[in-house]
N, C-alpha and C positions, 0 to 999 in steps of 0.2 A: 790259624793262618788268616791274614787280612785279605779282604776282598776289595775289588775296585769300588764296591758300594760304600765302603768306609770313607774313601776320599770324598765322594760326592756328599756324604752325610755330614761332613764336618762344617759345611757352610762357608769355609774359607779355603782358598787355594793353598796347596802345600808347595813350599819353595825351598829347595836345597841351596844353602849358601856355603861355599867352600873356596879356599885357596888351594890350588892344585899345581904341582910342579909339572914340567914337560913330560915326565915319566909316570905321572899319576900319583906321586907321593904327596900325602897330606900331613904325615907325622913321622917322627923318629923318637923312639924311647919316651913317649908321653909328652912330647913337645912339638912345636912347629919348627921345621928345619931352616927357618929364615927369620929375618926381622923386617917387617913391612909396615911402618906406621901409616903410610898412605892407604894400605888395605884395611888396617884396623879402623880408620876413619870411615872408609867405604862400608865396612861391616856394620859399624854403629849406625850410619845413616840408613842402611837397609833394614836393620832389625829393631831400632828404637821404637817402643810402643807396641811391638808385635810379640806374641808369645813365641818363645824359642824352645825347641825340643832337642835334647842332647842325651848321649849316653853317659854312664857313670865316669868313664875314663876321661871324657872331654870335660865334664864338670870338674873333676879333680885337677886336671891340667890348668883350668882357668882359676880355680882356687876359691871362688866366691860366686854368688849369684850376680848376673849381669843387671845393673841398675836400669830402671825404666822399662823393664820387660818382665812378663810372667815367665819364670824359668821352670820348665818341666824336665826332670831328670828321669830317664828310664834306667832302673836298677833293681836288682834283686835285693834281698835283705842285707847285703853287705854294706849298703849305704844307709846309715841310720837317719834319724830326723835331722834336718838341717834347716835353720831359719832362712826364709826367703826363697825356698824352692817347693815345688809340688813334686812328689815322688810318685812314679808310676811303675808298676811291676812288669808291665808289658808295653811294647811299642804302641799297640792298638789303644790301650788305656791312655798312654801319654798323648797321642794325637787327639783323642776325644777330649781330654782335659784342656789341651791347648786350644782346641776349637771352641769349647764352651767359654773359656776365659777370654779368648780373642773376640768372639761375637759380643760378649758383655762389655767390652772396652772399645768397640769400634775399630778393631784391627783390620788390616788389609790382607793379611796372610798368616800362615803358620810357618815360621822359619825353622827348618831342620838344620842344625849347625854341627852335626858330627856325633861320633866319629865314623870310622870306616864301616863298622858293622851296621850302624844306624842308617848311613847313606845307602848301603847295599840293600837294606830292607825297605827303603822308602823310594828309591829311584823310579820304580814302576808305578808308584802312586802319585808321584810329583806332577805338578802342573807347569812348574818353571824351575830353571836352574840359574842361579847367580854365581858364576864361576870367576874367580880371579886367577887367571893363568899366569903362573910365576915362571919367568924366563931362566929357570935353572932345573937341573935334574939331580936333586940330592939323593943320597942314600936315605932309606927310611924303611919303616916296618908297617906303615898304615897307608892304605891306598883308597882313592876315590874310584867308584865303579866306572867302567868304560861308558862313554857317552855315545850311544848308538845313533848315528846320523839318520837312520831310517825312522827313528822315533822322535828326534829333536831337530829343531831348526834354529839357527842363530838369528836373533832379531835385533840385537844391539851389540855394539863393540866400542870401547873407548880405550885408547892407548896404542902402543905401549907408553907407559909413563914410569918414571923412576924418581921418587921423592928423594930429597937431599940425604935422608938417613936410612933409606931403604937399602937392603942388601942385594936386591935384584929388581929388574924392571918387571912391571905387571901390565896385563891387559884385562880389562873388565868386560866380561862376556855375559849376555843374557840369552838363554835358550828357552823356547816354548815348545810344548809337546805338539807334534804334528797331528 
């Protein structure tokens, strides 16, 4: 079990980055239930140069390591060696690897990018949430944990905006721990 001491010992803030539907859905059958090029640009701007931590299913849905970032994938032995990623057998190990890599590269944060189980295990350790609120309530099978207003305060908001090829409008929200 991870302790709050782990978060402080990483040397970098833990930031959860997610696109979340109005109903909390973040995924459906291993994919995102929307097409949002404007959010993908926002995601790239937030995470470029930062270590990213993700679960095996998220990595497989992306299909390859994200360029310009240290990619840490939390997975048991089912994910064999993959060029361009660091594999961690536990979330704690993954966060430590990301922290070490990030500090060595002058990163500003550790970006946790999914999926649902990884978010659920890290929300209590996170320092900040970067949420793209998607103005739809799609059917899905993967959810972002509830954002407890007693623990989080909204510090920035941009939108709603809808890019020309986006399938829904989005609002970019930043929350910091109270």
